[in-house]
C-alpha positions as CSV (number, residue, x, y, z in Angstrom):
1,M,-0.6,-4.3,1.2
2,W,1.7,-2.9,4.0
3,I,-0.8,-3.6,6.7
4,E,-0.6,-7.3,5.6
5,I,2.7,-7.5,5.6
6,L,3.1,-5.8,9.4
7,L,0.3,-8.2,10.6
8,L,1.8,-11.5,9.3
9,S,5.1,-10.2,10.4
10,K,4.0,-9.9,13.8
11,L,2.2,-13.1,13.9
12,A,5.4,-14.8,12.6
13,A,7.1,-13.8,15.8
14,E,4.3,-15.3,18.0
15,P,0.6,-15.7,18.1
16,M,-1.5,-12.8,19.2
17,H,-5.1,-11.5,19.8
18,G,-6.1,-8.5,17.8
19,Y,-5.5,-5.8,20.6
20,E,-1.8,-7.4,21.1
21,L,-1.5,-7.2,17.2
22,R,-2.5,-3.4,17.1
23,K,-0.5,-2.5,19.7
24,S,2.6,-4.2,18.4
25,V,2.2,-2.5,15.1
26,E,2.0,0.9,16.6
27,A,5.1,0.2,18.9
28,S,7.2,-0.7,15.8
29,T,5.9,1.7,13.2
30,G,4.0,4.4,14.9
31,H,1.0,3.6,12.8
32,T,-2.4,3.2,14.8
33,L,-4.5,0.6,13.1
34,S,-8.2,0.8,13.3
35,N,-10.5,-2.1,14.1
36,N,-11.9,-1.4,10.5
37,S,-8.7,-2.2,8.8
38,L,-7.4,-5.0,11.4
39,Y,-10.3,-7.5,11.8
40,P,-11.3,-7.5,8.1
41,T,-7.8,-8.3,7.2
42,L,-7.3,-11.1,9.8
43,R,-10.7,-12.3,8.6
44,R,-9.4,-12.7,5.0
45,F,-6.1,-14.3,6.2
46,V,-8.1,-17.0,8.2
47,D,-10.3,-17.4,5.1
48,A,-7.2,-17.9,3.0
49,G,-5.7,-20.4,5.3
50,A,-2.7,-18.1,6.0
51,V,-3.8,-17.5,9.7
52,S,-5.8,-19.6,12.0
53,R,-8.1,-18.3,14.8
54,S,-8.5,-20.1,18.1
55,A,-10.6,-19.0,21.2
56,E,-8.7,-18.2,24.4
57,E,-11.1,-18.5,27.5
58,Q,-10.9,-15.7,29.9
59,E,-12.1,-15.7,33.4
60,A,-15.7,-13.8,33.7
61,K,-15.4,-12.4,30.1
62,P,-16.1,-13.8,26.6
63,P,-13.4,-16.0,25.0
64,R,-10.9,-13.7,22.8
65,H,-9.6,-14.7,19.6
66,V,-6.0,-15.7,19.1
67,Y,-4.3,-15.6,15.5
68,T,-1.5,-17.9,14.6
69,I,0.5,-17.7,11.3
70,T,0.2,-20.8,9.3
71,D,2.9,-22.3,6.7
72,V,0.9,-20.7,4.1
73,G,0.9,-17.5,6.0
74,R,4.8,-17.6,6.3
75,E,5.0,-18.4,2.6
76,L,2.7,-15.5,1.8
77,L,4.6,-13.1,4.0
78,H,7.7,-14.0,2.4
79,D,6.2,-13.6,-1.3
80,M,4.8,-10.0,-0.1
81,L,8.1,-9.1,1.1
82,A,10.1,-10.1,-1.7
83,D,7.7,-8.6,-4.4
84,F,8.1,-4.9,-4.5
85,P,6.3,-3.7,-7.8
86,A,7.4,-0.4,-9.4
87,D,4.0,0.9,-8.9
88,L,4.2,0.8,-5.1
89,A,7.8,2.1,-5.0
90,L,7.4,5.6,-4.2
91,N,4.9,4.4,-1.5
92,E,6.7,4.9,1.9
93,P,4.8,2.7,4.0
94,E,5.2,-0.1,1.6
95,F,8.8,0.2,1.3
96,L,9.5,0.8,5.1
97,A,6.8,-2.4,5.8
98,R,9.5,-4.1,3.8
99,V,12.7,-2.7,5.0
100,G,11.4,-3.4,8.6
101,N,11.4,-7.2,7.9
102,F,14.5,-7.7,5.8
103,A,15.2,-10.2,8.2
104,W,12.9,-12.6,6.3
105,L,14.6,-12.0,3.1
106,R,17.9,-13.3,1.5
107,P,20.4,-10.8,0.6
108,A,19.5,-10.9,-3.0
109,E,15.9,-10.2,-2.3
110,R,16.9,-7.5,0.0
111,T,19.1,-5.9,-2.8
112,R,16.1,-6.1,-5.4
113,V,13.8,-4.0,-3.0
114,L,16.5,-1.4,-2.5
115,D,17.0,-1.1,-6.3
116,V,13.3,-0.9,-7.1
117,R,13.0,2.1,-4.6
118,K,16.2,3.9,-5.7
119,K,15.1,3.5,-9.4
120,A,11.8,5.0,-8.5
121,L,13.2,7.7,-6.2
122,T,15.9,8.7,-9.0
123,A,13.2,8.9,-11.6
124,E,10.9,11.2,-9.3
125,Q,13.8,13.2,-8.5
126,A,14.7,14.1,-12.1
127,R,11.1,14.9,-12.6
128,L,10.8,17.3,-9.8
129,E,14.1,18.9,-10.6
130,A,13.0,19.6,-13.8
131,L,9.8,21.3,-12.3
132,A,11.7,23.2,-10.0
133,A,14.0,24.4,-12.7
134,G,11.1,25.8,-14.6
135,Q,9.2,27.1,-11.7
136,A,8.8,31.0,-11.9
137,D,7.2,31.3,-8.5
138,P,10.0,31.3,-5.6
139,W,7.7,29.7,-2.7
140,S,6.8,26.8,-5.3
141,R,10.4,26.6,-6.2
142,A,11.5,26.6,-2.5
143,A,8.9,24.0,-1.9
144,L,10.2,21.7,-4.7
145,R,13.8,22.2,-3.3
146,H,12.8,21.0,0.2
147,V,11.1,17.8,-1.3
148,L,14.3,17.2,-3.4
149,G,16.4,17.3,0.0
150,K,14.4,14.7,1.3
151,F,15.1,12.6,-2.0
152,D,18.9,13.2,-1.5
153,A,18.8,12.2,2.2
154,E,16.9,9.0,1.6
155,L,19.2,8.1,-1.3
156,R,22.1,8.4,1.0
157,W,20.4,6.2,3.6
158,L,19.5,3.6,0.9
159,A,23.2,3.4,0.0
160,G,24.1,2.6,3.7
161,L,21.4,-0.2,3.8
162,T,23.3,-2.3,1.3
163,T,25.4,-3.4,4.3
164,D,23.6,-5.2,7.3
165,P,23.0,-2.6,9.9
166,R,24.0,-5.1,12.6
167,E,27.5,-4.7,11.4
168,D,27.3,-1.0,12.5
169,A,26.0,-1.9,16.1
């Protein structure tokens, strides 16, 4: 779902053709989208009425398709951002796609997304701590401790996200 969020959020900013969308997503996330994920997703959005597609004429080239978000698409984007199911809470791209688009959400919706992530991280952290404590192999224990350090760092980061990052600028 994170790809859908990224595409709709980019189109909510401005209409774009496929290549521009790919480059815009890559520039803001570091993720490179393949045509095999980009165009089928856009096709589904067009079929669902979330995005419209129009042909833009080019000199001495075939027309290119420009995609524009619709009101249905804006509503869909908001719903996808605000809904963060617990089963996706440990999925980093899903979470970061939402955080990167927090401007579209109300403060209470942002807090809910953060709370779902914190709860999932805390539960996974407890599970891994129990595994590390019972691990006889020092190398496996070291690997688990490294992962646990990442959990600690993210939980500290999440605590800082409860304020608007623009206030720190």
